[in-house]
FITI-967424 format. One record per residue: x, y, z of N, C-alpha, C in turn. Coordinates in steps of 0.02 Angstrom, whole numbers, plus 50000, padded with zeros to 5 digits. Layout:
FITI-967424
XYZXYZXYZ/...
END
This chain:
FITI-967424
496995964252337497335965052273496895962152217/496825965752163496415963452107496745957652072/496345952952048496595947352010496615949151936/497035945451899497095946451826496415945851793/496005940951813495355939951782494905945951792/494945948951852494525954851866494725960751823/495385961551813495645967151774495525966151700/495705960251675495685959051602495025956051579/494665952851624494025949851605494075942551585/494685939851585494785932851568495305929851614/495255923351625495745919951666496375918551625/496945917551659497565915751625497485908851595/497635908251529497575901851495498235898051498/498175891451494498755887151487498785884951414/499345886451380499415884951309500065881151298/500055876551250500665872751235501155876751192/500905882051158501345886351118501075893551122/501515898251108501315905251111500825906851055/500305910951068499825912851016500165917050962/499935916450901500225920250846499785926050825/499245927150860498785932550846499005938950880/499055944550842499265950950871498775953250925/498165950550925497675952350975497865950051045/498395946051050498615943651116499035948851152/499155954751121499535959951154499235961651222/499655961751273499435963551341499155957851380/498985952251348498725946451384499305942651416/499145938651465499635934251497499375927051491/499815922451473499645915451470500215911251499/500065905151515500565900551540500745895651485/501395895751464501635891251412501855884851445/501455879551435501595873151469502225869751442/502445871551381503045868551352503675871451384/503685878151393504265881351423504215881951499/503595880951524503495881451596503565888551621/503305893451582503385900451602502765904451583/502655909951620502125914651601502395919251547/501975920651496502205924451438501695929951420/501945934951383501515940251359501815943251296/501455947851265501705951651207501685958951227/502255962351219502305969351238502515973651179/502305979851180502535984651130503235987051150/503715986251105504395988351118504665992251058/505165996251069505466000151016506115997050991/506265998350928506895995950899507086000250840/507736000150823507996003850767508055999350706/507906001950647508005998250585508316002950533/508616000150482508966004150432508486007850387/508656014050371508296018050321508766019550263/508546023650217508956025450160509536029950180/510116028850149510716032850165510636040050140/510926044750178510946051650155511406052250095/511306057350054511716058149994512426059950008/512546064150059513216066450077513346065050151/513836060650164514006058950233514246065150269/513976066450329514166072150368513786072050435/513946076750479513506077850536513146084450524/512526084950547512106090550526511576092250578/511266098050569510676099850607510066096450576/509506096450612508916092850587508276096250609/507746094950570507076097150586506586092050558/505956092350580505456087950552505346081650593/505026076850561504836070450592505216064750561/505076058750584505406052850556505276052150481/504656052950460504476051650391504466057850347/504626063550375504676069850337505216074050370/505836071850360506396074750396506806079350351/507186083750383507626088350348508286088650387/508836087350353509496088650383509806094550347/510196098550384510436104950357511156106250378/511536109250332512216111450346512626105650373/513106107050419513526101850448514236102150423/514606096750433515296096250411515406089650376/515706089950317515876083950279516576081650300/516876077250261517516074350280518066079550286/518016084950248518526090150251518496094150316/517946093450352517796097250413517616104450398/517556106250334517346112850316516586113250319/516336119250331515616120250339515246118650274/514666115350280514256113450223513626117750220/513386118950159512756122650150512206118050125/512346111550122511856106850094511266105550140/510686104350111510136101450148509856095650109/509556090850144509256084950113508596083450147/508126080750107507446079350132507316071850129/506976069350181506826062150188506076061150184/505866056050145505146054750137504926048450173/505346046050217505196039850253505526033850222/505816034850163506156029350128506846031450102/506866037250069507496039350037507586046950044/508216049050036508396056050040508456059149971/508276065349964508356069149902508636076049919/508996079249872509296085749886508766091049899/508886095349948508476101349960508866107449939/508606113349951508956119449935509556120649979/510066123849952510666125449991510546131550036/510836131350096510816137150140511226142850109/511086148850128511486154550105512146154850142/512166152450204512776152450244512936145350265/513456142450237513676135750256513976135850326/513836130850366514096130550435513996123650464/514356122450519514246116350558514026118350628/513826113350667513586114650736512976119250736/512546118450686511946122550679511386119750721/510926123950743510316121750779509736122050730/509356116750724508776116550679508136115050716/507586117950693506936116350721506396117850669/505786115550684505236116250636505096109850598/504776110650540504586104850499504986104850434/504876099650395505256099050332505116104750284/504506107350285504316112750238504286119650271/504436119950335504446126350371504936125850428/505586126250411506116125050459506516131350472/506916131150525507376136450542508056133350557/508586136450531509276134650547509596140650580/509876139750639510116145450679510826144250703/511246149450698511926149250724512366144250689/512896142250723513366137550694514076140250692/514516136350662515226138050660515446138450587/515716144250568515906145550499516616143150486/516726136650496517396133750488517716135950423/518336138850424518766139450484518686145950521/518146149650509518036156050544517636154850608/517496160250646517146159450710516406157650702/516066157250760515356155750761514956161650732/514316160350716513896165150683513216165550717/512866171050705512176171650729511686170950671/511946169250611511526168950551510936164250562/510346166650543509726162650549509386162650481/509156156750460508816156050396508186151850404/507686153450362507056149650362506996145850295/506716139850299506636135450241505896134650227/505716135050162505006134450143504856128050106/505316123350108505226117050073505616116750008/505896122449986506296122449925506906127049930/506846132549967507406137249970507446140450039/508056142950054508206146050118508226153650111/507966157250160507956164550162508266166950227/508736171650222509036174450282508536178950318/508486178150385508026182150425508416185150484/508046187950531508366191150589508846186350625/509466188550634509956184350665509826183350740/510086177850766510056176450838510406182150875/510206183850937510496189550973511256189350982/511556183450977512286182850985512536177250941/513176177550923513466171850888513446165850934/513266160050905513176154150947513296147750907/513546142750939513616136050910513466130850964/513386124650943513226119150989512576120451027/512116124550999511496126251035510986120551029/510496120751073509926116051072509306119851049/508796116251026508216119650998507586115451004/507016118750995506356115450998505856119950963/505266117150948504726121350923504666121550847/504286126650825504126127350754504436133750726/504326134850661504616140750628504346147250657/503736147250679503426153450706503366153350782/503596147950813503576147550887504146142950909/504756145550902505346141550916505696143450980/506196139350997506586140451058507296138151044/507786142451059508496140551054508826142051121/509206137251147509466137951214510136134351222/510496136051274511156133251289511636134351230/512186130551227512676131351174513316134451198/513686137251149514316140651164514336147251126/514466152751162514506159351132515236161551134/515426166651095516126168851094516406170251163/516976167351177517296168451242517056163851297/516556159551281516306154851332516346147751307/516516143251351516506136151333515806133451333/515396136251377514686134351381514286140651396/513686140951370513256146751382512606144551414/512326148951455511686147651487511196153151466/510936152451405510466157351378509866153651349/509326157251339508716154351310508326160051277/508156159051212507776164151175507206160751137/506636163951137506066161651097506056165351031/505746162350980505706165250913504986164850889/504726170550862504036170750840503966171050764/504506169650729504506169950656504836176250630/504976181050675505316187150654505756190050709/505576188950772505916192250828506146187150880/506746188350907507006184350961506886187951028/506646184151078506506187051143506826182751198/507176185951244507506182251298506986178951343/507126172751363506716169151411507166167051469/506886164651524507306162851582507836157751564/508406158251598508956153651587508826146951621/509236142051603509206135551634509596135651699/509626130051733509976129851797510736130151788/510976127351732511696127151722511846127451647/512366131251628512556131751558512916125451533/512806123751471513136118051439513066118551364/513416114351329513376114251256513296107051233/513066106251171512986099551143512426095551176/511946098951207511366095551237510856094151182/510386089851196509836088451150509236092651168/508846094451118508226098051130507656095251090/507056095651116506466093351079505846096351112/505266095251080504646097851107504426104251073/504026108151108503756114451081504016120351121/503836126351098504076132451131503816133051202/503236130251216502946130751283502966124151321/503266119151291503346112651325503956109251296/504536112051312505176109751284505556105551334/506046101951306506466097651347507186098751324/507636099751373508356100051360508706095151404/509166091051375509476085851416510166084151391/510586081951438511276080051422511706086151406/512266084851372512716090051352513366090051391/513786094951375514446095651406514456101951449/514666101251511514776107051554515466106351584/515896111151569516596110551590516636109151665/517006103951684517446099951642517166093051625/516526091951628516276085151619515616084851582/515306078951585514676077751550514086078751596/513526080651566512916081751605512396076451590/512046074151642511476069751634510826073451649/510886079951661510326084051682509786084651628/509156084551650508576085851607508196091751636/508016096451592507616102051614507016103051568/506456104851598505826105651562505616113051562/505396115451504505186122451497504436122751484/504076126851521503346127251514503126133751480/503606137351452503466143751420503626149551464/503726148151529503886153551576504516152151616/504656145851631505236144251671505476137151658/506116135951675506416129251669506416125951737/506226119651740506246115851803506586109151791/506866106351844507236100151838506776094151825/507006089851780506676083451767507126077851788/506946071651772507356065951790508006065751750/508546063551781509196063151748509236057451698/509606058551644509776053151598510156047551635/510096041551611510496036151640511236037051627/511406039851568512106041051549512176048151523/512546052351559512676059051535513126058851473/512976063051423513376062951363513276069251323/513746070451277513766076351236513596074451164/513286079251127513166078051056512626072951042/512186071651090511626067151078511066071051044/510546067551020509986070750987509336068451018/508806072251006508166070851036507596070650987/507046067751009506436067250969505846066851016/505266069450994504656068751033504466075051071/504136074051128503876079551168504176079551238/503996084551277504266084851345503996079351389/503446076351369503156070951409503286063951380/503536063751318503656057351285504216058351235/504836057751259505416059451218505896053651211/506326054251162506856049351150507516053051145/508036050551178508706053251172509176047851148/509606049451099510016044151069510686046751046/511176042151045511856043851023512236047951074/512756051351050513166055651092513876052851100/514296056751136514966054451152515196057251219/515816055651237516076057751302516576063451295/516496067451241516966072751223517666069751216/517676063951184518296060251173518166055051120/518556049751120518496044651067517896040051074/517566040051132517016035351143516366038251118/516056034951070515386036851048514886031751073/514256033951081513756029751113513216027651062/512986021551071512406019151033511786019051078/511816022351134511296022151185510646025451162/510096022451182509436025451172509086025451240/508806031251259508426031751320507756035151306/507236032951342506566035651333506336039351396/506016045151385505776049351441505016049251443/504736048151501504006047851508503716053951542/504116059251546503896065251580504156065751651/504436060251675504706060051744505396057051747/505486051451712506126047851717506306044751649/506956043151643507236040051582507326032551593/507206028651541507336021351543507726019451480/508146014451486508566012251430508166007951382/508256009251318507916005551265508436002351219/508195999351164508635995851118509166000651089/509775998151085510326002251060510286003250985/510606008650961510666009950891511156004950859/511106004150793511575999850759512266003050755/512286009750750512916013350742512986018750795/513516018350833513656023550883513906029750849/513706035650873513936041750843513646047850877/513906053750858513656060050885513336064150830/512926068950849512586073450802512256069550746/511856064550764511546060050715510856062550694/510816068650669510176071250646509686071550703/509086069150693508566069450744507906071150713/507376070550751506696072050727506306075550782/506506081750798506206085150855505466086950847/505206086650785504506088250775504046082150782/504326076250798503916070350809503466071450870/502876068450867502366069850918502436065750981/502866060550980502986056551040503616052351029/503756048051077504366043951073504276037551033/503706036850999503586030650961503916030750892/504136036650870504476036950805505036042050808/505606040350779506176044850778506626043050720/507066047750703507546046750649508226048950672/508736044850659509426046650670509776046550603/509976052350577510246052750510510956055350510/511376052250468512076054350460512416054250528/512886058850541513226059050606513976058750599/514306058050657515036058350660515286052950708/515846049850689516186044950731516936046550729/517326043650774518056044650769518336042350703/517996037550670518236034950607518016038950546/517576043950555517356047950499516616049350500/516376052650449515676054550443515246048550424/514606048850443514136043550430513636045650376/513416040850335512866042050289512256037950309/512336033650359511806029050379511216032650411/510616030050398510006032450429509696026750468/509456028150528509096023150568508416025950589/507916021650586507226023550603507016019850666/506696023550711506456020650774505706019450768/505496013350784504796011550783504616007850847/504026009150871503766005450929503196001050906/503255994650919502765989850893502775983650936/502265979450928502275972850960502695968050919/502945970450862503365966350819504095968650825/504545963950820505255965450817505515963550748/505985967550720506255965750655506685959450658/506595955150609507025949250601507465950850541/508115951250552508585953650502508565949350439/508705952550382508765949050318509365944350322/509335938950284509885934050284509995931150214/510615929350202510785924650148510945917950182/510635912650159510755905950187510955901150132/511365896350148511595891550098511025887150074/510995886150009510515881549979510885875549951/510535871049918510855865349887511305867349830/511885864249824512355865949772512135863749702/512305867649652512225865549582512625859149571/512415855149524512805849149507513405851049465/513335856249424513875858449379514105865449398/514735865949420515015872549435515095876549371/514895882849372514925886949311514805894249326/514975898449278514825905649282514605907949214/514325914049211514055916549148513445912749126/513065910049174512475906049159511845910349161/511295907549137510655910949139510225908249195/509725912249216509285910149268508575912449257/508095908949287507395910649282507035907649341/506405909849353505985906749404505985910249470/505855906349523505785908949591506265905349638/506265907449701506725904449749506585897049760/505955895049756505765888049768505625884249704/505695887649647505605884449582506045888049531/506695887449542507185890949501507445886649444/507785890049397508065886549339508735889749322/509255885549314509915887849293510125884149231/510435887649183510595884349119511195887649086/511565883549047512135886049010512695888249057/513135892749031513695895249069514345892149047/514875893749082515545891349066515825887749128/516065881749119516295877749175517015879149195/517365883049154518075884149164518475880849110/518165876049076518485872549020518055872348958/517405872948966516955872448908516295875848922/515935877648868515255880148874514795874448894/514315875948938513875870748964513195871048928/512905865048918512205864548895511745862548952/512035860849009511645858049065511125862949091/510535860149106509995863849138509845860449205/509745864449257509575861749323508975865549351/508545861849385507945864649416508015864349492/507805869749526507855870149599507165869849630/507105865849684506445865049716506405868449784/506895872649800506905875949865507405872849912/507685867049893508195863949935508745860649894/508585858149834509095854649795508975855549720/509505854549681509485855049608509425848049577/509055847549523509005841249485509065842849411/509295837849373509425838849302508795839949261/508845844249212508305845449164508555844249094/508165846149044508365845248975508935849948956/509405847448915509975851448895509795856648842/510135862448844510085867248790510335864148725/510065866348669510305864048604510995866948590/511125873048615511755876448602512075878348669/512645875248685513005877048746513315883948737/513255888248785513515895048780513585898248848/513995903448851514065907348913513915914548897/513795918448950513625925448940512925926448913/512505921148919511805921548898511395924248956/510755925148946510315927348999509645923748993/509205924849041508575921249041507995925449066/507395922649059506785925749083506265920349092/505715922049126505165917349133505175913449198/504825907849198504765903549257505055896649242/505075892349292505395885949286505095881649230/504455882149220504125877949170503955881649105/504165887949101504055891849040504585897249037/505195895149019505775899649023506035901348953/506445906648951506795908748891507545908848906/507955906748857508675907548858508875910948793/509275916348796509425919948735510105923448739/510415924148679511065927348674511615923048700/512215926048710512785922548736513325921648684/513855917948702514405916348658514485908848655/514565906148593514545898848586515055895948537/515685897848530515995903448565515875910248531/515665910248465515505916548434514865919548462/514765926048451514155929248476513535926048446/513025925148488512445921348468511805925548468/511355924048421510685926948420510165921848444/510395915848462509945910248475509485911648535/508855909748526508355909748579508075902748586/508025900348647507725893848660507185894548713/506645890548705506085890648751506035884048788/505915884448853505905878448896505195877248922/504985870948921504305869248942504295865349008/504865865149042504915861449105505285854949097/505385852949034505755846749023506245847148965/506085851048914506525851548855506515858448824/507055859948787507135866348753506965865648679/506645870648651506515870948578506705877948554/506855878348488507075884648460506525889948458/506705896248472506255901848466506515906848416/506215912548411506445917648364507125920448384/507535921948333508215924348345508225931848362/508695933748407508825940748419509055944248356/508905950448348509155954248291509895955848299/510115956748362510805958648378511135953048417/511635949748385512015944548420512435947848474/512435944948534512805948048589512875943248648/513355944848691513445941448754513465946648810/513415944348872513435949048928512835953548931/512285951448900511675955248901511265953648963/510725957248974510275955849030509585954449002/509175950849040508505949249019508015949549076/507375950049059506845950049109506185948349075/505665947649116504995946349089504805939049091/504345937249048504095930349043504215927648973/504055921248963504215917948900503865921248840/503265923848850502895926848795502945934548795/503325937348841503415944648844504085946048877/504635944548841505305945348868505625951748845/506185953448877506565959448859507305957748863/507675959548809508395958848806508705965748799/509245967148835509535973848832510265973748852/510645978348821511355978848834511735973048807/512375972448828512795967048807513395969448766/513775964648740514375966048701514295963248631/514485967248578514355965148509514955965148460/515595965848478515875965348546515915971948584/515835977848551515805984048589515165984148630/515165987948684514565988248725513995991248684/513395988848695512815990948656512245993348702/511825997648675511235999948710510605996648683/510685992148635510115989048600509645985548648/508995986748637508465983448676507995980048626/507795973848643507325970148600506775967048644/506175966948615505585964148649505355957748615/505195952748656504985946148629504245945148643/503875942648593503155941648600502955934348602/503445929948612503315922848612503485919548547/503615923648496503785921048430504395924548400/504395931248404504925935148371505135941048415/505755943448401506025949248435505935955448391/505755961148421505705967448386506075972748427/506295978148393506685983248426506275987048478/506595988348536506295992648587506715998848596/506566002948644506946009048656507636007448683/508146011048657508836009748676508986012148747/509426008448782509676010848846510016017648837/509996021748887510356028148885511096027148893/511286021848930511986020248942512136013348914/512506013048859512706006548830513166003048880/513065996448888513455992748937513375985248928/513815981548959513775974248961513825971949033/513715965449043513775962349109513375966049162/512755967949143512295971449187511775966549213/511325968949255510795964749282510115967849266/509595963749271508925966149258508415963149307/507835966349311507285963949352506635966849325/506075963549340505435966349320505115962849261/504665966449228504305963749170504415968349110/504165966149052504305969648990504075976848990/503525978349023503265985149025503445989049087/503835985949131504065989249192504715985849214/505235987249175505875983849185506385988249219/506925985049242507465988449277508125985749251/508585990249234509265988549213509745992049261/510265988549286510705991649334511405988549332/511895992849348512585990549349512855989049281/513435985449279513745983449217514385987249202/514615986449140515255989349118515145993749057/515395999949061515386004449003516106004948979/516486009549008517216009549002517526007749070/517096007149118517256004949186516606002749218/516656000049278516055998049314515596004049323/514946003149315514466008549322513956007049377/513696012349408513146011449456512486013849428/512466015049363511866017749330511286012849334/510696015649347510066011949347509586015249298/509236011149258508736013849212508086009749218/507536013249207506866010149211506526010349143/506216004749125505896003949059505136003849067/504786007649024504056008149030503686004448973/504066000448936503775996948879503956000048813/504256006048815504476009348753505136013048760/505286015648820505906019548829506186018748899/506836020148904507196019748967507296026748996/507206027449062507346033749097507786032149158/508146037249181508616036249236508256034749302/508536030049340508296028549407508846030149457/508746028249520509246029549571509866025249561/510456028149573511086024649562511226019549617/511526013949597511786009149647512286012649692/512346010349753512856013149799513546010649780/513586004549752514226001649732514195999749658/514606003149617514656001449546514965994549539/514705990349494514985983649486514805980449420/515185975349403515125971749340514935964549355/514495961649314514335954649321513925953049382/513495957649403513055956349460512415952849436/511995950949483511355947649467510795951549499/510175950349473509605953949499509005949449509/508525952049548507885948549560507365953849577/506725951949573506195956349594505855960249539/505585966049557505205970149510505525977049503/505215981149461505485987849450505485992049513/504995991049556504935995149616505135991449679/505355985249671505565981249729506075976149706/506685978449694507195974249663507765972949712/508155967849694508745965849732509325965149683/509895968149699510505967449660511045964449704/511425959549680511915956149723512495953449682/513075952949717513675950349686513975955349637/514455952949596514785957049546515505958649565/515885961349516516565963549528516595971049539/517015973149589517025980349607517715983749610/518285981549584518365976349533518455969349561/518575968549627518635961749653517935958849666/517895952349671517255949049681516925951449745/516275952849741515905955749796515285951549813/515095951949876514465948849897513945954149914/514115960549900513675966049919512975965249891/512485966949932511775966349914511445973149925/511035975249876510685981549880509945980449862/509515984449894508785984049883508535990649851/508115989949800507845995749764507105996449779/506886002649791506176003949808505806007649754/506096008049695505786011749641506066018749634/506466020749683506776027449683507516027149698/507706023349748508406023249769508596016249794/509256015049795509546008849819509786009749891/509676004649932509916004450000510355998250009/510945999250037511385993550048511125989250105/511045982850090510815978150142511375976850192/511205975750255511725974150304512015967150296/511725963150252511985956350241512235955650170/512765951750162513075950450096513075942950083/513165941250019513255934250001513835931250040/513775925050061514325921750096514895920350047/514725919049985515225917849933515235923749885/515745928049892515815933749847515965931149777/515615933949727515695931449659515395936149608/515595935049545515325938949489515085934049436/514705936749388514445932749331514045926849356/513665928149409513205923249437512515924249407/512045919849424511355920649403510915921649464/510335924849452509875926049506509165925549482/508695924549528507985924449512507595925549576/506925926249569506495926949627506285934149640/506135935449704505875941949725506375945449770/506245951849784506685955649828506695952449898/506145949649919506095946649986506245939249987/506325936149928506455928949924506815927549860/507475928749859507875928149799508335922149802/508605920349743509055914749737509675917049698/510265915449724510905916949691511265910349680/511525909249619511845902749606512385903449552/512885899049558513445899249512513865905449522/514315906849474514735912749477515465911149467/515865916449458516575915749445516975917549509/517525913549522517725907649483517195902149487/517195897649437516665892749430516485889549497/515855890349518515635887849583514955884649577/514805880149624514145877149628513725880549682/514015885449716513685888449775513005891449758/512525889849800511845892549795511665895749862/511375901749859511165905049921510465907749913/510095907549968509395909849970509355916150013/509035921349985508955927650022508255928050050/508215929750114507575931150147507605938250173/507155942450149507145949450169506955950350242/507075956350267506895957850337506145956750348/505975953450402505285952150420505145954650490/504525954050511504325956050578504055949950616/504235949450679503995943950721503705946750786/503175943650811502885945750875503415945450930/503415950650971503915951251024503655948251089/503805941851099503585938351159504055939851217/503785940351277504185941451336503995936451390/504505933851424504395929451481504335933651544/503825932451583503705936251644504035932551702/504455936251738504785933251796504605937251858/504775934551915504625937951978505235941852004/505755942251961506355945751982506315953151966/
END
């Protein structure tokens, strides 16, 4: 038997701690602290992606980072004609199909896809076939028979559609190839079923799982362009699962038991047998898929269906030596003075909180945060609430607010004391601010009506900037003077509107998923965090912005609140204060990656 040194070229080392270098992948060492042999292995896991625009279950084509979902059923259960495109981060609307349907079979790529068959709820199944060119759908030669619940593989000019349910049958055992214009019968599978998964190419396809009356199938069959042969069985037979990859390297995920039980199961196929992998975050059926992916190292599960309703969630499958470490909000040191409607500036480890309302009076108190605790700083000259801030801990701005009348006051902080700065042209409260002490931005607020006024600060004076498109108060901001972000707030009701500033004008950005009032923000124009606010009740909801769209974080503030302050970055933010008057401080750490260490045992 060969020794490890002969195979790897090095002897097993004894180490007091695990190596942190990714180059240790595949090596084995002995950890003297834990008394165990250890290694780093490549493993797969699911992580959250951007939500689809319309919750539903749908057909799919493309890859993980260039995906297309098509048709499906929304909450009404009526057939949908919608399609949406994924760029690896967010979804955007695609062209509508000519024939809306559910239970459609999709194959091809995002810019050259086919949608075949389906169910014309509340009418019967259809043979309608359409091709997508990246912007619009065109009706082409229909499938040889009306069909739904079919499986598929391949490309727009070399596709394969098989199994499913045809009129008068609960399950069908058919298989047809498509060359971009003509359907041709190919050999049948060993047994008919519906709701199976399909992936691969026209000459190297894989079909697995599904429903065959009266039960579930775990069967896998491989197609070589001429015939279907048996492959290894799934560990768990199920219906409505989806597939990704090739016939030699595939992933199967989701599904149900043709009843109330939905599965979060993930299994990987190596061309011979299936093995269980990390489960999905959300169990469901018909969860999109990425059949055009080149192997089992990447996949997408989009939208889907559960007994509780339609899904909008997207999950991405990645194989790496790193495992995701979930984002968290963790408790920080409490403010000395409980308050809300306060201003904030700085970073997570060098933050600044000032002003606000204690519940009985406007506050002048300033506090500085060092990453663990708050300490007193110089008091504001004018105590006020509904003010905002910008800058860093040692060079901050405080401006606007109510004291109790609407204020134009600006104060500048040097790390120990506040001095007067240039006055705002528009007195207001509930405004938002961003930038630095010598290049600040003030926008929105109440005068007392909601305003769209924007002003720019140069370190001495304020001058007019481009007006917001949506006048509002109690909004949040992030970024710098020439690349700013405004989001949320109150118009005549809570709004989810987002706008981006380029130094002269505001343009529309992606809408928040949850409209709210009195939220806080952190980060930059293309990497922002929004948290807290009233919806209309106090919320701890947290959302992340990528410059195009907002994604709801799986973690929320422990203390739901509104009219709080925030500062820092999207990956390292600080939330403090809020209504009702609180001293609560929380620190946000974005999702990170950690080396995936494994202990080697002889079992």
